[in-house]
SETI-573229 format. One record per residue: residue number from 1; residue in one letter; chain; x, y, z of N, C-alpha, C in turn. Coordinates in steps of 0.2 Angstrom, whole numbers. Each point is the difference from the previous one (the first is absolute). Layout:
<rokes>
pos,code,unit,n.east,n.north,n.up,ca.east,ca.north,ca.up,c.east,c.north,c.up
NUM,A,A,X,Y,Z,X,Y,Z,X,Y,Z;
...
</rokes>
This chain:
<rokes>
pos,code,unit,n.east,n.north,n.up,ca.east,ca.north,ca.up,c.east,c.north,c.up
1,E,A,663,218,461,-3,5,4,6,5,1;
2,N,A,-2,6,1,6,5,1,-2,4,6;
3,S,A,4,5,2,-1,3,6,-5,5,-1;
4,T,A,-2,3,-6,-5,4,-1,-7,-3,2;
5,S,A,-1,-6,-3,-6,-4,2,-1,-2,7;
6,F,A,6,-1,3,0,-2,8,-2,7,4;
7,N,A,3,5,-2,-2,7,4,-7,2,-2;
8,V,A,-2,-1,-6,-7,2,-1,-5,-5,4;
9,L,A,2,-6,1,-4,-5,4,0,2,7;
10,D,A,6,2,2,1,2,7,-4,6,2;
11,N,A,0,5,-5,-5,6,2,-7,-2,0;
12,W,A,-2,-4,-5,-7,-2,0,-2,-4,7;
13,I,A,5,-4,2,-1,-4,6,-1,5,6;
14,F,A,4,5,0,0,5,6,-6,4,0;
15,A,A,-3,2,-6,-6,3,0,-6,-4,2;
16,N,A,1,-7,-1,-5,-4,3,0,-1,7;
17,D,A,6,0,3,2,0,7,-4,6,3;
18,L,A,2,6,-2,-3,6,2,-8,0,0;
19,A,A,-3,-3,-5,-7,-1,-1,-3,-5,5;
20,G,A,4,-4,3,-2,-6,4,-2,-6,-4;
21,N,A,2,0,-6,-1,-6,-5,6,-5,1;
22,Y,A,0,-3,6,6,-4,2,0,-7,-4;
23,T,A,-5,-3,-2,0,-6,-4,3,2,-7;
24,K,A,-2,5,-3,3,2,-6,7,1,0;
25,A,A,2,4,6,7,1,1,4,-6,1;
26,E,A,-3,-5,4,4,-6,1,1,-4,-7;
27,Q,A,-5,0,-4,0,-3,-7,6,4,-4;
28,G,A,0,6,0,6,4,-3,6,-2,2;
29,Y,A,1,-1,7,7,-2,3,1,-7,-2;
30,N,A,-5,-4,0,2,-7,-3,2,0,-7;
31,R,A,-2,5,-4,2,0,-7,7,3,0;
32,M,A,2,4,5,7,3,0,5,-6,2;
33,L,A,-2,-4,5,4,-6,2,1,-5,-6;
34,E,A,-6,0,-4,1,-5,-6,5,3,-4;
35,M,A,0,7,-1,5,3,-5,7,-2,3;
36,I,A,1,1,6,7,-1,3,2,-8,-1;
37,K,A,-5,-4,1,1,-7,0,2,-2,-8;
38,N,A,-3,4,-4,2,-1,-7,6,4,-3;
39,G,A,4,2,5,6,3,-3,0,8,1;
40,F,A,-5,3,2,1,8,1,4,1,6;
41,N,A,5,4,-1,5,1,5,-2,6,5;
42,E,A,0,-2,6,-2,5,5,7,4,1;
43,D,A,-1,7,0,6,4,0,-2,5,6;
44,I,A,5,5,1,-1,5,5,-6,4,0;
45,E,A,-3,1,-6,-6,4,-1,-6,-5,1;
46,T,A,0,-6,-1,-6,-4,0,-1,-5,6;
47,H,A,6,-1,4,-1,-5,5,-4,3,6;
48,T,A,-1,6,0,-4,3,6,-7,-1,0;
49,F,A,-3,-4,-6,-7,-1,0,-2,-5,6;
50,R,A,5,-4,2,-1,-5,5,-4,2,7;
51,H,A,2,6,2,-4,2,6,-7,2,-1;
52,R,A,-1,3,-6,-7,1,-2,-4,-6,-1;
53,Y,A,3,-5,-3,-3,-7,-1,-2,-2,7;
54,A,A,5,0,5,-1,-2,7,-6,3,3;
55,H,A,-1,7,-1,-5,4,3,-7,-3,-3;
56,I,A,0,-2,-6,-6,-3,-3,-2,-7,2;
57,L,A,6,-4,1,-1,-6,3,-3,0,7;
58,W,A,2,5,4,-2,1,7,-7,2,0;
59,K,A,-2,5,-5,-7,2,0,-5,-6,-2;
60,N,A,3,-5,-4,-4,-6,-2,0,-5,5;
61,G,A,3,1,6,0,-5,5,6,-5,0;
62,K,A,5,1,-5,5,-5,-1,7,3,4;
63,K,A,-1,1,7,5,3,3,7,-3,0;
64,E,A,0,-7,0,7,-3,0,3,1,-6;
65,E,A,-4,-1,-6,3,2,-6,3,7,-1;
66,A,A,-4,4,3,2,8,1,6,1,3;
67,R,A,1,-4,6,6,1,4,6,-2,-4;
68,I,A,-1,-5,-4,6,-3,-4,2,6,-5;
69,Q,A,-5,3,-3,1,5,-5,3,6,3;
70,F,A,-3,2,6,3,6,3,8,-1,2;
71,A,A,1,-7,2,7,-1,2,5,0,-6;
72,M,A,-3,-2,-6,4,0,-6,1,7,-2;
73,A,A,-5,5,1,1,7,-2,5,3,5;
74,L,A,-1,-1,6,5,3,5,7,-2,-1;
75,Q,A,1,-7,-2,7,-2,-1,3,3,-6;
76,K,A,-4,1,-6,2,3,-6,2,7,1;
77,L,A,-5,4,3,1,7,1,5,2,5;
78,E,A,1,-4,5,5,2,5,7,-2,-3;
79,A,A,0,-5,-4,7,-2,-3,2,6,-5;
80,D,A,-5,2,-4,1,6,-5,3,6,4;
81,V,A,-3,2,6,2,5,3,7,-1,3;
82,K,A,1,-6,2,7,-2,3,5,1,-6;
83,N,A,-2,-3,-6,5,0,-5,1,7,-4;
84,G,A,-4,5,2,0,6,-3,-4,0,-7;
85,T,A,-4,-5,-1,-4,0,-6,-6,4,1;
86,R,A,-1,5,-5,-6,4,1,-5,-1,-5;
87,H,A,-6,1,2,-6,1,-4,-4,6,4;
88,S,A,-5,2,-3,-4,6,2,-5,-2,6;
89,G,A,2,-2,5,-5,-1,6,2,-6,5;
90,Q,A,6,-2,0,1,-5,5,-2,1,7;
91,E,A,2,6,2,-1,2,7,-8,1,1;
92,Y,A,-3,2,-5,-8,1,0,-3,-7,1;
93,D,A,2,-5,-4,-2,-7,0,1,-3,6;
94,L,A,6,0,3,2,-3,6,-4,3,6;
95,A,A,-1,7,0,-4,3,5,-8,-3,0;
96,G,A,-2,-1,-6,-7,-2,-1,-1,-8,2;
97,I,A,5,-4,-1,0,-7,2,0,0,8;
98,Y,A,5,3,2,1,0,8,-6,3,3;
99,N,A,-3,5,-3,-6,3,3,-6,-5,0;
100,F,A,-1,-3,-6,-5,-5,0,0,-6,4;
101,L,A,7,-2,1,1,-6,5,0,2,7;
102,G,A,-1,7,2,-1,2,6,6,3,4;
103,D,A,6,0,-4,6,3,3,1,7,-2;
104,K,A,-4,4,4,0,8,-1,7,3,0;
105,E,A,3,-2,5,7,3,1,4,-1,-6;
106,K,A,1,-6,-3,4,-1,-6,-3,4,-6;
107,A,A,-7,0,0,-3,4,-5,2,7,0;
108,F,A,0,3,6,2,7,0,7,1,-1;
109,E,A,5,-5,2,7,1,-2,1,0,-7;
110,W,A,-4,-4,-4,1,0,-7,-3,6,-3;
111,L,A,-5,2,2,-3,6,-2,5,6,0;
112,E,A,3,0,6,5,6,1,6,0,-5;
113,K,A,1,-6,-3,5,0,-5,-2,1,-7;
114,M,A,-7,0,-1,-3,1,-6,2,6,-4;
115,P,A,3,0,-6,1,6,-4,-7,3,-2;
116,F,A,0,6,-1,-6,3,-3,-1,-2,-7;
117,G,A,-6,-1,-2,-2,-2,-7,-8,2,0;
118,T,A,-2,3,-5,-7,2,-1,-4,-6,-1;
119,Y,A,2,-5,-3,-4,-6,-1,-2,-3,6;
120,I,A,6,-1,4,-1,-4,7,-4,5,5;
121,Y,A,1,6,-1,-4,5,5,-7,-1,-2;
122,K,A,-2,0,-6,-7,-1,-2,-3,-7,2;
123,L,A,4,-5,-1,-2,-7,1,-1,-1,8;
124,A,A,4,3,4,-1,-1,7,-7,2,3;
125,K,A,-3,4,-4,-6,3,2,-6,-5,-1;
126,V,A,1,-5,-4,-5,-5,-2,2,-7,2;
127,D,A,7,-1,1,2,-7,1,-3,-4,6;
128,P,A,-2,-6,-2,-3,-4,6,5,-2,5;
129,L,A,6,0,-2,5,-2,5,2,6,5;
130,Y,A,-3,6,-1,2,5,4,-6,3,4;
131,K,A,-6,-3,-1,-6,3,2,0,3,7;
132,D,A,3,-4,5,-1,2,7,6,4,2;
133,L,A,5,2,-5,5,4,2,-2,7,-2;
134,I,A,-3,1,-5,-2,7,-3,-3,4,6;
135,G,A,2,6,1,-3,4,5,3,0,7;
136,T,A,4,-6,1,3,0,7,5,5,1;
137,P,A,1,3,6,5,5,0,7,-2,-2;
138,R,A,3,-6,1,6,-1,-3,0,-1,-7;
139,Y,A,-5,-2,-3,0,-1,-8,0,7,-3;
140,E,A,-4,5,3,-1,7,-2,7,3,1;
141,K,A,3,-1,5,7,3,1,5,-2,-5;
142,I,A,0,-6,-2,4,-3,-5,-2,3,-7;
143,M,A,-6,1,-1,-3,2,-7,1,7,0;
144,A,A,0,4,5,0,8,0,5,2,-6;
145,P,A,6,-2,0,4,3,-5,-2,-2,-7;
146,H,A,-3,-5,-1,-3,-2,-7,-6,4,-1;
147,H,A,-5,1,5,-5,5,-1,2,7,-2;
148,E,A,6,2,3,3,7,-2,2,0,-7;
149,K,A,3,-5,-2,3,-1,-7,-6,0,-5;
150,I,A,-6,-3,2,-6,0,-5,-3,7,0;
151,K,A,0,3,6,-3,7,0,4,5,-4;
152,K,A,7,-1,0,4,4,-4,-1,-1,-8;
153,M,A,-1,-6,-1,-1,-2,-7,-7,3,-3;
154,Q,A,-5,-1,5,-6,3,-2,0,8,-1;
155,M,A,4,3,4,1,7,0,3,2,-7;
156,A,A,5,-4,-2,4,2,-6,-5,-2,-6;
157,I,A,-4,-5,0,-5,-1,-5,-5,6,-1;
158,R,A,-2,2,6,-5,5,0,3,7,-3;
159,A,A,6,1,2,4,6,-3,0,-1,-8;
160,L,A,2,-6,-2,1,-1,-7,-7,1,-4;
161,E,A,-5,-3,4,-7,1,-3,-2,7,0;
162,S,A,1,4,5,-2,7,0,3,4,-5;
163,K,A,6,-2,-2,4,4,-6,-2,-3,-7;
164,G,A,-4,-5,0,-3,-3,-6,6,-4,-3;
165,N,A,4,-3,4,5,-4,-3,-2,-8,0;
166,L,A,-6,-1,2,-2,-7,0,-7,0,-4;
167,I,A,-2,-5,-1,-6,-1,-4,-6,4,3;
</rokes>
């Protein structure tokens, strides 16, 4: 098994999570854990699946198992931040975990450290770990600079379109 098949499976699982197909999603995560058991190496880009797995376990009523996976995810992500190891979204993932577990203050603290990224910006709008934060005054204040960057990107795209420089 390679990281491409792992990432494809991860995306399929997340789609099932968003659709509310939690049983299918859990089956997918069990497949990922089997891949790891069989020698697939969790690295900086793949170990973050554990908090998504925890969310699915929680939705399926397995809260103690979920807490274990959330704890593993927090430990790995916070160690990465402390060690200066980067991947595209540690702050975002940490904020989502803390929010889901009910620690809004820590969630906001991590969101305030989050670098801008269009993928993460789009993801936050549908992410089940963020549902109750979106639209709150503090969330909107944190996201305002990101909204502004998106607006500037959209204006630049419209300008290119009007000049016939895009399809």
